[in-house]
C-alpha positions as CSV (number, residue, x, y, z in Angstrom):
1,M,-9.4,40.3,-14.5
2,Q,-10.6,37.1,-16.4
3,S,-8.4,34.9,-14.8
4,L,-9.5,36.3,-11.4
5,S,-13.0,35.5,-12.1
6,L,-12.2,32.1,-13.1
7,A,-10.4,31.5,-10.0
8,N,-13.4,32.8,-8.1
9,V,-15.8,30.4,-9.8
10,T,-13.3,27.7,-9.3
11,I,-13.0,28.3,-5.5
12,R,-17.1,28.3,-5.4
13,L,-17.3,25.0,-7.7
14,S,-14.7,23.6,-5.0
15,L,-16.8,24.6,-2.1
16,A,-20.0,23.5,-3.4
17,E,-18.6,20.1,-4.1
18,R,-17.3,19.8,-0.5
19,I,-20.6,20.7,0.8
20,V,-22.7,18.3,-1.3
21,S,-20.3,15.5,-0.5
22,A,-20.2,16.4,3.2
23,A,-23.9,16.4,3.0
24,L,-24.3,13.1,1.4
25,T,-22.1,11.1,3.6
26,I,-23.6,13.0,6.7
27,S,-27.0,11.8,5.7
28,F,-25.9,8.3,5.2
29,C,-24.0,8.4,8.5
30,W,-27.1,9.7,10.5
31,I,-29.0,6.5,8.9
32,L,-26.5,4.1,9.8
33,L,-26.4,5.8,13.3
34,F,-30.2,5.6,13.7
35,L,-30.0,1.8,12.8
36,N,-27.1,1.0,15.3
37,G,-28.8,3.0,17.9
38,I,-32.0,1.3,17.7
39,M,-30.1,-2.1,17.6
40,L,-27.9,-1.1,20.8
41,F,-31.0,-0.1,22.7
42,T,-33.0,-3.5,21.9
43,L,-30.0,-5.5,22.9
44,R,-29.9,-3.8,26.3
45,N,-33.7,-3.6,26.7
46,K,-34.3,-7.4,27.0
47,C,-33.0,-9.8,29.4
48,M,-32.7,-12.7,26.7
49,F,-30.2,-10.4,24.9
50,R,-28.2,-9.4,28.1
51,E,-27.6,-13.1,29.1
52,T,-26.9,-14.6,25.8
53,S,-23.2,-14.9,24.6
54,R,-24.1,-14.1,20.9
55,Y,-25.8,-11.0,21.5
56,I,-23.3,-9.6,24.0
57,L,-20.7,-10.1,21.3
58,L,-23.1,-8.2,18.9
59,Y,-23.5,-5.5,21.2
60,N,-19.7,-5.1,21.3
61,L,-19.4,-5.1,17.6
62,L,-22.3,-2.5,17.0
63,L,-20.7,-0.2,19.8
64,G,-17.3,-0.4,18.2
65,D,-18.8,0.3,14.8
66,T,-20.9,3.2,15.8
67,L,-18.0,5.0,17.4
68,Q,-16.0,4.2,14.6
69,L,-18.5,5.3,12.3
70,V,-18.6,8.8,14.4
71,V,-14.9,9.6,14.4
72,S,-14.4,8.6,10.6
73,Q,-17.3,10.9,9.5
74,L,-15.9,13.7,11.6
75,M,-12.6,13.4,10.2
76,Y,-13.8,13.0,6.7
77,C,-15.9,16.4,7.1
78,L,-12.8,18.0,8.6
79,N,-10.6,17.1,5.8
80,S,-13.3,18.1,3.2
81,F,-13.2,21.7,4.6
82,R,-9.4,21.7,5.0
83,V,-9.7,22.1,8.8
84,I,-6.1,22.1,10.3
85,F,-5.7,21.0,14.0
86,T,-2.7,20.7,16.3
87,Y,-0.7,17.5,16.4
88,P,-2.2,16.4,19.8
89,V,-5.8,16.9,18.7
90,C,-5.2,14.8,15.6
91,S,-3.2,12.0,17.4
92,V,-6.4,11.8,19.8
93,L,-8.8,11.4,16.7
94,V,-6.7,8.9,15.0
95,L,-5.8,6.6,17.9
96,F,-9.2,6.4,19.0
97,G,-10.3,5.7,15.4
98,N,-7.8,2.9,15.3
99,L,-8.9,1.7,18.6
100,F,-12.8,1.2,17.5
101,S,-11.7,-0.1,14.3
102,R,-9.6,-3.1,16.0
103,I,-12.0,-3.9,18.7
104,S,-14.5,-4.5,15.9
105,T,-12.3,-6.7,14.1
106,L,-11.4,-8.8,17.2
107,V,-15.3,-9.1,18.0
108,L,-15.9,-10.7,14.6
109,V,-13.2,-13.1,15.4
110,A,-15.1,-14.0,18.6
111,M,-18.6,-14.1,16.6
112,S,-16.9,-16.4,13.8
113,L,-15.7,-18.9,16.7
114,E,-19.0,-18.7,18.6
115,R,-20.9,-19.8,15.4
116,Y,-18.5,-22.6,14.8
117,V,-19.1,-23.8,18.3
118,A,-22.7,-23.6,18.0
119,V,-22.8,-25.7,14.8
120,C,-20.0,-27.8,15.3
121,H,-20.0,-28.5,18.9
122,P,-23.9,-27.9,20.1
123,L,-23.8,-29.7,23.2
124,R,-20.6,-27.7,24.5
125,H,-21.7,-24.5,23.3
126,A,-23.9,-23.8,26.5
127,S,-20.9,-24.7,28.8
128,I,-18.3,-22.8,26.7
129,M,-20.2,-19.9,25.6
130,T,-21.3,-18.8,29.0
131,K,-22.1,-15.1,29.9
132,G,-19.1,-14.9,32.2
133,N,-16.7,-16.3,29.6
134,T,-18.0,-13.9,27.0
135,V,-17.7,-10.9,29.1
136,R,-14.2,-11.8,30.1
137,A,-13.2,-12.3,26.6
138,M,-14.8,-9.0,26.0
139,L,-12.8,-7.3,28.3
140,G,-9.5,-8.9,27.2
141,M,-10.1,-7.6,23.8
142,W,-10.8,-4.1,25.1
143,I,-7.8,-4.3,27.4
144,V,-5.4,-5.4,24.6
145,C,-6.8,-2.4,22.1
146,F,-6.0,0.1,24.8
147,I,-2.4,-1.5,25.3
148,I,-2.0,-1.0,21.5
149,L,-3.2,2.5,22.0
150,L,-1.0,3.4,24.5
151,I,2.1,2.0,22.7
152,Q,1.0,4.1,19.7
153,D,0.6,7.0,21.7
154,L,4.3,6.4,23.1
155,L,5.6,6.0,19.7
156,I,3.9,9.3,18.5
157,L,5.5,11.2,21.9
158,R,8.9,10.1,20.7
159,F,9.0,12.5,18.0
160,P,10.8,15.7,18.9
161,F,8.0,17.9,18.6
162,E,9.9,20.6,20.9
163,Q,12.1,21.2,17.4
164,L,8.7,22.3,16.0
165,E,8.1,26.3,15.7
166,S,4.7,25.2,16.3
167,L,2.4,22.0,17.0
168,Q,-0.1,23.4,14.4
169,M,-0.2,20.9,11.2
170,T,0.0,22.0,7.9
171,Q,-2.1,19.5,6.5
172,P,-5.6,18.0,7.5
173,C,-5.8,15.4,10.1
174,R,-5.4,11.8,8.6
175,Y,-4.5,8.5,9.9
176,S,-1.1,8.9,7.8
177,S,-0.6,12.2,9.4
178,M,0.5,10.6,12.6
179,F,3.2,8.3,11.3
180,L,5.8,11.0,12.1
181,L,8.5,8.4,12.6
182,P,9.2,5.5,10.5
183,F,8.8,3.2,13.2
184,S,5.6,4.2,13.9
185,E,4.2,3.4,10.6
186,I,5.8,-0.2,10.8
187,F,4.4,-0.7,13.9
188,H,0.8,0.0,12.8
189,N,1.2,-1.7,9.4
190,T,2.5,-4.8,11.0
191,Y,-0.3,-4.6,13.6
192,S,-2.9,-4.2,11.3
193,V,-1.5,-7.0,9.0
194,L,-1.4,-9.3,12.0
195,V,-4.9,-8.6,13.1
196,F,-6.4,-8.9,9.8
197,F,-4.4,-12.0,9.2
198,V,-5.7,-13.7,12.3
199,A,-9.1,-12.5,11.7
200,G,-9.3,-14.0,8.2
201,L,-7.9,-17.3,9.2
202,A,-10.3,-17.6,12.1
203,N,-13.2,-16.7,10.0
204,I,-12.1,-19.0,7.0
205,S,-11.2,-22.0,9.4
206,S,-14.8,-21.7,11.0
207,Y,-16.2,-21.5,7.9
208,V,-14.3,-24.5,6.6
209,G,-15.3,-26.4,9.7
210,I,-18.8,-25.5,9.3
211,V,-18.7,-27.0,5.7
212,I,-17.3,-30.1,6.9
213,A,-19.8,-30.7,9.7
214,A,-22.7,-29.9,7.2
215,R,-21.9,-33.5,5.8
216,S,-23.1,-35.1,9.0
217,A,-26.9,-36.2,9.0
218,A,-27.2,-34.8,12.7
219,T,-26.2,-31.3,11.9
220,D,-29.3,-29.0,11.8
221,K,-29.0,-27.6,8.0
222,V,-30.8,-24.4,8.6
223,S,-28.1,-23.4,11.4
224,V,-25.5,-24.7,8.8
225,R,-26.8,-22.4,6.2
226,K,-27.4,-19.5,8.4
227,A,-23.7,-19.8,9.8
228,K,-22.2,-19.9,6.5
229,G,-24.1,-17.0,5.2
230,T,-23.0,-14.9,8.6
231,L,-19.4,-16.2,8.1
232,L,-19.2,-15.0,4.6
233,L,-20.4,-11.5,5.5
234,H,-18.0,-11.2,8.3
235,L,-15.3,-12.0,5.6
236,V,-16.7,-9.2,3.7
237,Q,-16.6,-6.8,6.6
238,L,-13.2,-7.8,7.2
239,S,-12.0,-7.2,3.7
240,L,-13.4,-3.9,3.4
241,S,-12.0,-3.0,6.9
242,L,-8.6,-4.0,5.7
243,L,-8.9,-1.7,2.6
244,S,-9.8,1.0,5.0
245,V,-6.2,1.0,6.4
246,I,-4.9,1.7,3.1
247,Y,-7.4,4.4,2.3
248,S,-5.0,7.5,2.9
249,N,-2.5,5.8,0.7
250,I,-4.7,5.0,-2.2
251,L,-5.8,8.8,-2.0
252,T,-2.4,9.9,-1.7
253,I,-1.6,8.3,-5.2
254,L,-4.8,9.4,-7.0
255,S,-4.5,13.1,-6.0
256,P,-1.7,14.1,-8.7
257,L,-3.4,11.9,-11.2
258,L,-7.0,13.4,-11.4
259,N,-8.7,16.7,-11.3
260,W,-10.7,18.0,-8.3
261,V,-14.1,16.8,-9.6
262,A,-12.9,13.2,-10.6
263,F,-10.9,13.1,-6.9
264,N,-13.6,14.1,-4.8
265,Q,-16.0,11.6,-6.4
266,I,-13.9,8.7,-5.8
267,R,-12.8,10.0,-2.4
268,I,-16.5,9.8,-1.5
269,F,-17.1,6.2,-3.1
270,L,-14.0,5.0,-1.3
271,F,-15.1,6.6,1.9
272,V,-18.5,4.8,1.7
273,C,-17.1,1.5,0.7
274,F,-14.3,1.2,3.3
275,F,-15.8,3.2,6.1
276,L,-19.4,3.5,6.1
277,L,-20.6,0.2,4.5
278,P,-18.6,-2.4,6.9
279,R,-20.3,-0.3,9.7
280,S,-23.6,-1.0,8.3
281,L,-23.3,-4.6,7.6
282,S,-23.6,-5.7,11.4
283,S,-27.2,-4.0,11.5
284,L,-28.3,-5.6,8.3
285,V,-26.9,-9.2,9.1
286,Y,-28.4,-9.5,12.2
287,G,-31.2,-6.9,12.4
288,L,-32.8,-8.8,9.1
289,R,-31.5,-12.3,9.7
290,D,-31.8,-13.0,13.1
291,Q,-35.3,-14.1,14.1
292,N,-35.3,-13.1,17.8
293,L,-33.9,-9.7,17.2
294,R,-36.0,-8.9,14.1
295,I,-39.2,-9.7,16.0
296,E,-38.0,-7.1,18.9
297,L,-37.0,-4.7,16.3
298,L,-40.5,-4.8,14.4
299,Y,-42.1,-4.5,17.9
300,L,-40.2,-1.7,18.9
301,F,-40.7,0.2,15.3
302,C,-44.4,-0.4,15.7
303,C,-44.6,0.9,19.3
304,C,-42.8,4.2,18.1
305,A,-45.1,4.3,15.0
306,K,-48.5,3.9,17.3
307,G,-47.3,5.3,20.2
308,P,-50.3,6.7,22.2
309,V,-52.6,4.3,20.4
310,K,-50.6,1.4,22.1
311,A,-51.0,3.1,25.3
312,V,-54.8,3.4,25.3
313,V,-55.2,-0.4,24.0
314,S,-53.2,-1.8,27.0
């Protein structure tokens, strides 16, 4: 009887831990979604932002981050409460999560190159970074990511599902759950490493180029300083996003080594660092550091706060 009571207490504690962890991450996620939503609305609400290449890139980055944030938070909550899906439903979540993560990484590459051109080749910036070129580049990136998505889907479909008794999964849906064949995992890891290698190389090369250009007397020192700070923050985002690829592997290693309380606390910490934090840096970097965008955001917040008063004055 005593052992049964202890088991019931353990189950209640476990459930309480899951509810608290889900509530904490959901609260943080809602704050980030609100900030990203305000940023997206601002970028689409003003003609200057819609016509400028830098802000077109930022819009696509925020869009990818926001969608990835929703998918990651949904999967985290479902895993916390041990919700079991079928393979088709899990594959949709995993594939779209990968799609939004990769598009954000590719847009970071484009934004790093745009900052390099703006600082190192300011006279050619207007002719290279036109609205048309930027839109075509964005369409190309989305198309490439969709093609990779289709390839991953075809690799999943190669698994002999007809030999299974049921399509119901035996474990919660995770990114690693859909590596049903060894080649699927090899393709995913190879593509991830290649994307992050190219992104890191482009970011570091742009930073080095800007540092070299800073020695020129004709270079705008303020622009150089801001560009260097932006590229460093991009590098932090890439590093955290790269770690998110091995998030499931880290949890698999730690699971047998820790008790439930310690494991859950580490899981929350890693989820915030690897998934939520990288998706918040874009809003903080540009919402606080970009003067034009900061003015529009402050104006928007003031209008929301005053509301009817503003209408009467005007």
